[in-house]
C-alpha positions in Angstrom: -7.0 0.4 -18.7 -4.2 0.2 -16.1 -1.7 1.2 -18.8 -3.9 4.0 -19.9 -4.1 5.3 -16.4 -0.3 5.3 -16.1 0.1 7.0 -19.5 -2.4 9.8 -18.7 -0.9 10.2 -15.2 2.5 10.6 -16.8 1.2 13.3 -19.1 -0.7 15.0 -16.3 2.4 15.2 -14.1 4.6 16.4 -17.0 2.2 19.1 -17.8 2.5 20.3 -14.2 6.2 20.8 -14.2 7.4 17.3 -13.3 10.0 17.0 -16.0 11.6 13.8 -14.6 9.1 11.0 -14.8 8.9 7.3 -15.3 6.5 4.4 -14.9 7.1 1.2 -12.8 9.7 2.7 -10.5 11.0 0.7 -7.5 10.9 2.9 -4.4 13.9 3.3 -2.1 13.9 1.8 1.3 10.8 -0.4 0.6 9.6 -3.3 -1.5 7.1 -1.2 -3.4 7.0 -0.6 -7.1 5.4 2.7 -7.9 3.1 3.0 -11.0 4.4 6.6 -11.8 7.1 8.5 -10.0 7.9 12.1 -10.9 10.2 14.9 -9.7 9.7 18.7 -10.1 12.6 21.0 -9.5 11.3 23.9 -7.5 12.5 27.5 -7.7 10.5 29.0 -4.9 10.3 26.2 -2.3 13.0 25.1 0.0 13.0 21.5 -1.4 12.1 19.9 -4.7 9.0 17.8 -5.1 8.7 14.0 -5.5 5.2 12.9 -6.5 4.1 9.3 -6.4 1.0 8.0 -8.2 -0.8 4.7 -7.7 -3.2 3.8 -10.5 -6.3 1.6 -9.7 -8.7 0.5 -12.4 -11.2 -1.5 -10.3 -12.4 -1.9 -6.7 -10.7 -5.3 -6.6 -7.4 -3.7 -7.7 -7.8 -1.1 -5.0 -8.6 -3.4 -2.2 -5.5 -5.6 -2.8 -3.4 -2.7 -1.5 -6.0 -1.3 1.0 -6.8 -4.5 2.8 -9.0 -3.2 5.5 -12.1 -4.8 3.9 -14.0 -8.0 3.6 -11.3 -10.7 3.2 -9.1 -9.7 6.1 -12.0 -9.0 8.4 -13.7 -12.3 7.7 -10.4 -14.3 8.0 -9.6 -12.5 11.3 -13.1 -13.4 12.7 -12.5 -17.1 11.8 -9.1 -17.1 13.5 -10.6 -15.5 16.6 -13.3 -18.2 16.8 -10.6 -20.9 16.4 -8.6 -19.2 19.2 -11.7 -19.2 21.5 -12.3 -22.9 20.8 -8.6 -23.8 21.4 -8.5 -21.9 24.7 -11.6 -23.6 26.0 -10.2 -27.0 25.2 -6.8 -26.1 26.6 -8.3 -24.8 29.9 -10.2 -28.0 30.2 -7.2 -30.3 29.6 -4.6 -28.2 31.3 -6.2 -26.7 34.5 -2.7 -26.1 35.9 -2.4 -23.2 33.4 -4.9 -21.2 35.6 -3.3 -18.0 37.0 -3.9 -16.5 40.4 -4.9 -13.0 39.2 -8.5 -13.3 40.4 -10.3 -14.4 43.6 -13.1 -15.9 41.6 -12.4 -19.1 39.6 -14.9 -18.2 36.9 -12.9 -15.0 36.1 -9.5 -16.5 36.3 -7.2 -16.3 33.3 -4.9 -18.9 31.8 -1.3 -18.6 30.7 -1.5 -20.5 27.4 2.0 -19.5 26.5 3.3 -21.8 29.2 2.7 -24.9 27.0 4.2 -25.5 23.6 1.0 -26.2 21.6 1.7 -25.9 17.9 -1.8 -25.3 16.7 -2.5 -22.6 19.3 0.9 -20.8 18.6 0.2 -20.8 14.9 -3.3 -19.4 15.4 -2.0 -16.6 17.6 0.8 -15.8 15.0 -1.8 -15.6 12.2 -4.1 -13.4 14.2 -1.2 -11.0 14.8 -0.4 -11.0 11.1 -4.0 -10.3 10.0 -4.4 -7.5 12.6 -1.2 -5.8 11.3 -2.5 -6.1 7.8 -5.9 -4.9 8.8 -4.9 -1.9 10.9 -1.5 -0.7 9.7 0.3 -2.8 7.2 -1.4 -1.6 4.0 0.6 -0.2 1.1 -1.1 3.2 1.2 -0.5 3.6 4.9 3.1 2.4 4.7 4.0 4.8 1.8 2.8 7.7 3.9 4.5 6.4 7.1 7.8 6.0 5.2 7.4 9.4 3.7 8.4 8.0 0.3 7.3 11.1 -1.5 6.3 14.7 -0.9 3.0 14.1 -2.6 1.0 10.9 -3.0 -1.9 10.4 -5.4 -4.4 7.7 -6.2 -5.5 7.7 -9.8 -8.7 5.9 -10.6 -11.5 5.5 -13.0 -14.6 7.6 -12.3 -16.6 7.0 -9.1 -14.3 4.1 -8.0 -14.3 5.4 -4.5 -15.7 8.3 -2.5 -13.6 11.2 -1.2 -14.2 10.0 2.3 -12.6 6.6 1.4 -9.3 8.2 0.1 -6.5 7.1 2.4 -5.2 9.7 4.8 -2.6 11.9 3.2 -3.4 10.9 -0.3 -4.9 13.0 -3.1 -7.4 11.6 -5.6 -7.3 12.0 -9.4 -9.9 10.6 -11.8 -9.6 9.8 -15.5 -12.8 10.2 -17.4 -13.8 8.6 -20.7 -12.3 11.6 -22.7 -8.9 10.9 -21.2 -9.1 14.0 -19.0 -7.8 13.8 -15.4 -9.6 15.8 -12.7 -8.2 16.4 -9.2 -10.9 15.4 -6.8 -9.0 16.0 -3.6 -5.5 17.4 -2.8 -2.8 15.4 -1.0 -0.9 16.3 2.1 2.6 17.6 1.4 5.3 16.0 3.4 8.9 17.3 3.7 12.3 15.7 4.2 12.2 13.5 1.1 15.6 12.7 -0.4 15.6 13.4 -4.2 18.8 11.6 -5.2 17.6 8.0 -4.7 14.5 8.8 -6.7 16.5 10.4 -9.5 18.6 7.2 -9.8 15.5 4.9 -9.8 13.6 7.0 -12.3 16.6 7.2 -14.6 17.0 3.4 -14.4 13.3 2.7 -15.0 13.2 5.1 -18.0 16.3 3.6 -19.5 14.9 0.1 -19.3 11.6 1.2 -20.9 13.5 3.1 -23.7 15.8 0.1 -24.3 12.8 -2.2 -24.7 11.1 0.2 -27.2 14.3 0.6 -29.2 14.9 -3.1 -29.3 11.4 -3.8 -30.5 11.7 -1.2 -33.3 15.0 -2.7 -34.4 13.5 -6.1 -34.5 10.6 -4.9 -36.6 13.0 -3.3 -39.1 15.1 -6.4 -39.4 14.7 -8.2 -42.8 
């Protein structure tokens, strides 16, 4: 299904004037591999258009890149509970960590960074990591933040997500059982995207794919 989504996305883009296309293209300035990347040379606009497509066949597939849901939230709650427990114990065993920022002892805070407690330090580091993942470090958000393309699309099977769930800045395309793609919502267009790095990467990805196909054909013809 994932390969079908990529094939139909490729054809959808090609039919809309994106004559330079490839699947599995590594993005410049990031660690991401894009399912389908396409370029359209514009005659009437001030800059050409780079469109990026991420294909998702299931909710689990979607949530791996949009990690604002169940797993991260649950893990973050567990880490916060562990932090509360550690701080209660550290406050009991290290009363010298109490600060003087309050006149009332019951409201006083503690400077837990003043001691080198490995377990507490690791818990704080994990909480910070999960919060970044939960609130900002998702693939969809980072692709928009980096302005990797002029247009960004999610391509899914029918009713995989509601329009209100589409990440900010992204468009939504759906592939139905008859292999027809319908645009459910339009993306935001961003400017200032360099076309040359994408041309190089699309050409490289296309060459690798063609080389593999030609090699397989030659092997099948061998006596």
